[in-house]
Structure formats: C-alpha cells, structure tokens
C-alpha positions as CSV (number, residue, x, y, z in Angstrom):
1,M,126.3,59.0,125.4
2,T,123.4,56.7,125.4
3,R,121.2,59.4,126.8
4,L,122.5,61.9,124.1
5,M,121.8,59.4,121.3
6,G,118.3,58.9,122.6
7,R,117.7,62.7,122.6
8,V,119.0,62.9,119.0
9,A,116.8,60.1,117.9
10,L,113.8,61.8,119.6
11,V,114.5,65.1,117.9
12,G,114.8,63.2,114.6
13,S,111.5,61.5,115.1
14,I,109.8,64.8,115.9
15,L,111.2,66.5,112.8
16,A,110.2,63.5,110.6
17,A,106.7,63.7,112.0
18,A,106.5,67.4,111.4
19,I,107.7,66.9,107.8
20,T,105.2,64.2,107.3
21,A,102.4,66.3,108.8
22,S,103.4,69.2,106.5
23,A,103.3,67.0,103.4
24,A,100.0,65.6,104.5
25,R,98.5,69.1,104.5
26,C,98.7,69.2,100.7
27,P,98.0,65.7,99.4
28,S,99.0,64.3,96.1
29,D,95.6,64.6,94.6
30,C,95.6,68.4,95.3
31,R,99.1,68.8,93.9
32,G,98.0,67.0,90.8
33,L,94.9,69.2,90.6
34,F,97.1,72.3,90.8
35,K,99.3,71.1,88.0
36,T,96.2,70.3,85.8
37,E,94.9,73.8,86.5
38,L,98.3,75.3,85.6
39,R,98.4,73.5,82.3
40,A,94.8,74.5,81.5
41,C,95.5,78.1,82.5
42,R,98.5,78.3,80.2
43,T,96.5,76.9,77.4
44,E,94.1,79.9,77.7
45,C,97.0,82.4,77.3
46,P,98.0,84.0,74.1
47,K,101.1,82.5,72.4
48,R,104.7,83.8,72.7
49,R,105.4,87.2,74.1
50,A,101.8,88.4,74.1
51,G,100.9,85.8,76.7
52,K,103.8,86.4,79.0
53,E,101.8,88.3,81.5
54,C,99.0,85.7,81.4
55,R,101.4,82.9,81.9
56,S,103.0,84.7,84.9
57,A,99.6,85.1,86.4
58,C,99.0,81.4,85.9
59,A,102.3,80.5,87.7
60,A,101.4,82.9,90.6
61,A,98.0,81.3,91.0
62,F,99.7,77.9,91.0
63,R,102.1,79.0,93.8
64,A,99.3,80.6,95.8
65,G,97.2,77.4,95.6
66,K,100.1,75.3,96.9
67,A,100.8,77.7,99.7
68,T,97.1,77.8,100.8
69,C,96.9,74.0,100.6
70,K,99.9,73.6,102.9
71,T,98.3,75.7,105.6
72,A,94.8,74.2,105.3
73,T,93.5,71.9,108.1
74,V,92.0,69.2,105.8
75,P,92.6,70.1,102.2
76,T,90.6,68.1,99.7
77,P,89.8,68.6,96.0
78,P,88.4,70.6,94.4
79,G,89.1,73.5,96.8
80,C,92.2,72.0,98.5
81,G,91.9,74.7,101.2
82,R,91.1,77.5,98.8
83,T,88.0,79.6,98.9
84,T,86.1,79.0,95.7
85,T,83.2,80.9,94.3
86,T,80.4,79.6,92.0
87,T,78.3,82.2,90.1
88,T,75.4,82.0,87.8
89,V,73.8,84.5,85.4
90,S,70.0,84.4,85.2
91,P,68.8,84.6,82.5
92,T,71.8,83.1,80.8
93,T,72.8,84.9,77.6
94,S,76.1,83.3,76.9
95,T,77.6,80.0,76.1
96,S,80.8,78.6,77.5
97,L,83.6,80.4,75.8
98,G,87.3,79.4,76.0
99,G,88.6,82.4,74.1
100,G,91.2,83.5,76.6
101,S,93.7,83.6,73.8
102,S,91.7,86.2,71.9
103,S,93.0,89.7,72.2
104,T,91.3,91.4,69.3
105,T,90.0,95.0,69.3
106,T,86.8,96.1,67.7
107,S,85.8,99.7,66.9
108,S,82.9,101.6,65.4
109,T,82.8,104.7,63.2
110,I,82.0,107.6,65.6
111,P,79.3,109.9,64.3
112,T,79.2,113.5,65.4
113,G,76.5,115.1,67.6
114,N,75.2,113.8,70.9
115,T,77.1,110.5,70.6
116,V,79.4,109.2,73.4
117,I,81.8,106.3,73.4
118,L,81.7,103.3,75.7
119,T,85.1,101.5,75.9
120,V,84.7,98.1,77.4
121,K,88.0,96.5,78.7
122,N,87.9,92.8,79.3
123,Y,91.2,92.1,81.2
124,L,93.2,89.6,79.2
125,S,89.9,88.2,77.8
126,W,89.3,86.3,81.0
127,C,85.6,87.3,81.0
128,S,82.7,86.7,78.6
129,V,81.0,90.1,78.2
130,S,77.6,91.1,76.8
131,V,76.9,94.8,76.1
132,D,73.3,96.1,75.8
133,G,71.9,92.7,75.1
134,G,74.4,91.8,72.4
135,P,76.1,88.4,72.1
136,A,78.6,87.5,74.8
137,N,82.2,87.4,73.7
138,T,85.7,87.5,75.0
139,T,87.0,90.5,73.0
140,A,89.7,92.3,74.9
141,T,88.5,95.8,74.0
142,Q,85.3,97.1,72.5
143,M,84.5,100.7,71.6
144,L,80.8,101.3,71.1
145,P,78.9,104.5,70.3
146,F,75.7,105.3,72.2
147,P,73.4,108.4,72.3
148,K,74.3,110.6,75.2
149,D,72.5,109.7,78.5
150,T,71.7,106.1,77.4
151,V,71.6,103.6,80.2
152,V,73.6,100.6,78.8
153,S,73.0,97.1,80.3
154,L,76.1,94.9,80.9
155,S,76.4,91.2,81.7
156,A,79.6,89.3,82.4
157,D,80.6,85.8,83.4
158,K,83.9,83.8,83.4
159,A,85.3,83.0,80.0
160,S,86.0,79.4,81.1
161,A,86.1,77.2,84.2
162,V,89.7,78.4,84.8
163,F,88.2,81.7,86.0
164,V,85.5,83.2,88.2
165,F,83.6,86.4,87.8
166,G,85.2,89.2,90.0
167,Y,83.9,92.7,89.5
168,W,83.3,95.7,87.2
169,V,85.2,99.0,87.3
170,G,83.5,102.2,86.2
171,T,79.9,101.1,86.2
172,T,76.9,102.6,88.1
173,G,77.5,100.1,90.9
174,D,81.2,100.8,91.3
175,T,80.8,102.8,94.5
176,S,83.1,101.0,97.0
177,P,86.7,99.7,97.2
178,S,85.4,96.2,96.2
179,H,83.9,97.8,93.0
180,D,80.8,96.5,91.3
181,T,80.4,92.8,92.1
182,A,77.1,92.3,90.3
183,M,77.4,90.2,87.2
184,M,74.5,92.1,85.6
185,T,74.8,95.9,85.9
186,T,74.5,99.2,84.0
187,V,76.5,102.3,83.0
188,T,74.9,105.7,82.3
189,M,76.5,107.3,79.2
190,D,76.4,110.9,80.2
191,A,79.9,111.2,78.8
192,D,82.6,109.0,77.2
193,K,83.1,106.1,79.6
194,T,85.7,103.4,80.1
195,I,84.7,100.3,82.1
196,Q,86.5,97.1,82.9
197,A,85.4,93.5,83.6
198,C,87.6,91.5,85.8
199,C,87.5,87.7,86.1
200,P,90.4,86.4,88.2
201,F,91.6,82.8,88.4
202,A,89.4,80.4,90.3
203,S,92.5,79.4,92.3
204,A,93.0,83.0,93.4
205,P,89.6,84.6,93.2
206,N,90.5,87.7,95.3
207,T,93.4,88.7,93.0
208,P,92.5,92.2,91.6
209,C,93.0,93.1,87.9
210,P,95.2,96.1,87.1
211,A,93.2,99.3,86.7
212,P,92.0,100.0,83.1
C-alpha cells in the first residue's frame, strides 16, 4: 500500500509539473497582450451585423495566438512565439489610418471610348491604399476609370498597428501562389481589372483573405 501511494504521489507530481510547464509556455503578460489585441481588433470592426465577419476573424486570431504561445519554447512579448512582420513604404505617402470600420464604396462616371475600369478591393478596409499617386485611404471598394493600356501605380500598407501588409491579387506581380507581396506595385489596364489588397492581422500574418 505504501509503495502504491508513493507511485500515485509520483504520478501526481509529474502531472502537476507538466501542467505548470504548459502554463509557463504562455505567460500572463502574453495572455494580457492577446486580450488587448482582441479588444483593439474588435474596435476596428464595423458595428452590429456588418462587423460580424471581422469580429469572427479577431476571435480566430486571438485563439491562434494563444495556441502558438502554448507551443513556443520561450514566449515573450510582443511576439509571444508568433512570427511577426514589420514593413515600411519608402517613400511614405500615407499617414496612420485607423479606418477599419469604414466600408464605403466610391464610383466614377464611366465615359465611353477607350476607357477601362479598375476596381480596387480593400478586404474589410484592413489596408491603407493609394492608387496612381492619390491619397491613401481605407475605402473598401474603389472603381476608377483609366485610359486603356495605362500602367497604374499602387501602394498599400496596413490600416493600423492591428494589421500587417500581406499581398496584392490581380496586379502585374501576381504570378505565384503567394501573390504579389510588394507593397508598391503596378497593374496594366489593357482591360477592365479587379485587384485586391490584403492586410491580415499582425497576430496571424499568414492568414489569406478570401478571393475578390
């Protein structure tokens, strides 16, 4: 009986140590950071039903961050085991914009003749986008007329610190499964074109955006 009790105590000690080690993999400062990021992320989302998809993405990024933290060897802020990416546009043409809640659509009158339409999709307004040297903004959809065969310059950055720049879809550099990862790129308007800027959450930078 004494030997059995000793074994039970030993197993209990091992389990307790394992639980402690598991908890240590994601320390309280990282858990607090994840909660702060979650609150900030939800603040960027549109209100009510329009922001449901955005809030779900926030929650998914929160869960992914905690899961990564638990498996990291030595998680410490700000990464807490996650892979983070810092990007810079040079020259900078935009200011810090927190307009993730913006989901407006702009359009232009379409003249006839040799004019083609560029539709710029900014997924959930998570990017700050400049088209052809214009001011950067977080408009969700822009429809802009250009003379046919014009080469249009594009620039994008994250809309706020919650996000990171990810990639472009439909641009000249979109030639591989990872799409166009250059923040400054172009699109040749030899026909009507639809492109997309994707800026995923900083806590889940490899999460793709749905196709435009």
